[in-house]
N, C-alpha and C positions, 0 to 999 in steps of 0.2 A: 924900396930899399935905397934908391938914389937919394930921396929926401932924408932918410936916416943917416946916410953916410956924409951928406953935406952939412947937416946940423945935428951931430951926435949929442953935444952937450945939452942943447935945448930939448931934444927928444928924451934924453935920459931924465932930465929934471922934471919934465911934464909927466913922465910915466911913473916916477917914484914918489912924488910929493905926497899924494893922498894915501897910498898903501903904507908908507913909512910913518905917517901920522897915526894911522890905526895901529900899527905895530908898536910904536912907542907908547901911545895912550893906553891901549887896552892890554897889550902884551907885557910890556916892561913896567908900565905904571899900575893900572888897576889890577892886572892879573898876576902881579908878582906875589909869589908865595901860595897861589891857588893851585889846586891839583884836581884833575878830572880823569876818572878812569885809570888811575895809577900813574898818569903822566902830568906834566905841567900844563897850565892853561895855554901857554904859548904853543906847545906841541899840538894842543887841541885846536887852537884858533888858526894856525898857519895854513892848513889846507883850504879852509873857508876864505881866508884872506887872499890866497892865490887865485881862487875862483873869482873873487870880487875884483881883483886886479885885472884878470883876463877880461872880465865883462866890461869894466870901465874903460880900459884902454883899447878895446876893440869897438865898443859901441860909440863912445863919445867922438873920437876923431873922424870915424867914417860917417856918422850921421851929420856932423858939422860940415864936413867936406862936400858931401852930396847935396845937402841942403843949400849951402852957399853957391855951389856951382849950378844948381838948378834955378834958384830964385834971384840971385844977384849977378854973378859974373856971366851966367848963361854958357859957361864953357862945356857943360854937359851936352849941349846941343851939337857941338862939334863932334863929340864922341858918338852921339846917336845917329848922325848922318854918315859916319864912317862905315866901311864894310866889316863891321864887327857886330855879331848878333847880340840881342838883349841878354841872353843867358851868359854869354862870355863877359859882358859888361858887369852883370851882377856878380859873377864868380870872381872877377878881378877885384872889385871893391870888397867883396867878402874876404878874399885872401889877404888884402891889404890890412884889414882889421885883425885877421888871424895872426899875421906876423907881428903886428904891434902888441896884441894881447899876450901872445906867447913869449915875446921878448921881454916885456915888462914883468910878467909873472916869473920868468926865469931869473931876472935880476933880483927880484924880491926873495926868491928861493935861496939864492946865493947869500944874501944878507942874513936870512934866517939860519942857514947852515953854519955860517961863520959865527953867529951869535949862540950856537949850541942847540938849536932846535932839532929835534929828532924827526926825520921824515924818511920813511922807507920808500925809496925811489925805484921805479921800474919803467920799462917802455910803455906799459899800459897807462901809467900815471901821466906821462907826458902826452899820450894820445888823448886822454880825457881832457887834459888842460887845453890842448889844441882844439878839440871838439867844442869846448866851452867858448873859446874865443871865436870860432867859426859861427857858432849858434848866434851870438850876440852881434857880430859884425853883419851877418845876414839880416837879422832883425833891424839893424841900423839902416841898411839899404832900403828895406821895405818901408820903414817908418818915414825916412827922409823923402822918399818918392811920393808918399801919400800926403805929407805935410804941405799945406798951402802957404805957410808963413813961418817965420822964425819963432813966433809965439807958440805955434803948434808943437814944434820940437821941444820947446821949453816946458810946455804942459805935459808932454809925454815923459820927459825926464822927471818932472815933479810928481806925477801920479803913478808912474810905473817903475822907473829905474831906481829912484831914491828909496821908495818903500821896500823894493826888492833887496836893496843893499843891506838893510838893517833887519829884515824879517825872514831871511832865507837861511837861517842857521849858520851865518858867518861867525857870530860871536857867542852862540849858544846852541845847545842840542834842540832840534825841533820838537822832540817829545817832551820838553819841559814846559811847553805852552799848553794851556787848557784848551779843550774843545770849545767852539769849532775852529779856533785859530790854528790849532795843530794840523788840521786837515786842509785848511784854506791855504797855508803857505806851501803845501805840496803842489799847488798849481804853478808855482814859480819854477822855471828851469834852473835858476841859480841854486835853489834848494837841493835839487838832485845832483847838480855838479859838486856842491859842497859835501853831500853825503858820500858820493862815490870817492872823491879825493880823500876825504877823512878816513874812510875805510881802507883805502889803498895805502895811505900814509902809515896806518897802524899795522901794516903787513898782513891784512886780512883780505879775503875775496869779497868784493862788493856784491850786493844783490843785483840780479839781472834787471829787475824792474826799473830802478833809477837810471841805469845805463841806457836802457831802451827808451825811456822817456826823454832823456837828454838828446839821444840820437833822433828821436821823432820830432822834437822841437827844432833841431837843426835842419832837418829835411823840410819841415813845414815853413820855417822862416826863409830858407833859401828859395823854395818854390814861390812864396809870396814876393820875394825880392825880384825874381825873374819875371813874374807876372806884372809887377808894377812898372818895371823898366819897359817891358814889352808894350804895356798899355800906353805909355808916353810916346813910344816909337810909332 
């Protein structure tokens, strides 16, 4: 929070560039005039875009910060020798990403609402958004602690994060894909985040399955993050 308050302009710009590009390109450009399920394409795309924004802005900064502090500046060693437990360290890093992801997604949501996008908001909607950010920030801690070089993190982004960004139902309904791809993308936690947020955005009750899967991924990634930090200690 101190970093955000000290450099708010830089933080806002870094958080909003990619989501706004998607919003302009696919929503206002390619999707103009298209309708899905009785609503506009932008209404359909916004929940997935919010989930994508939460993922990118929670995973990216946390993984980079942990990776740099571990491999280059070695500042993480100062934290590891302090009287703070590994689970507290993992939780602190994960909450950092949660704040970043939730903040950037909320800004994008404001832009969407001002643009006329219809989103049925509820406390559960923001809870799922926060859970999405926590899920990927926990994954970022685990991945960064395992990575032995900067190239390892780049490869993880190339083979996991980037494909997930485009194949998890952010820009299309997962059931539009043929099998086995339709079943394969259900492995991604971002797919379930998009499904739950899209259902809530339409004012409907989401299926318990996707919500539980997202919660299970969050618990698993946080457990792995704590274990990886503890292993280093």
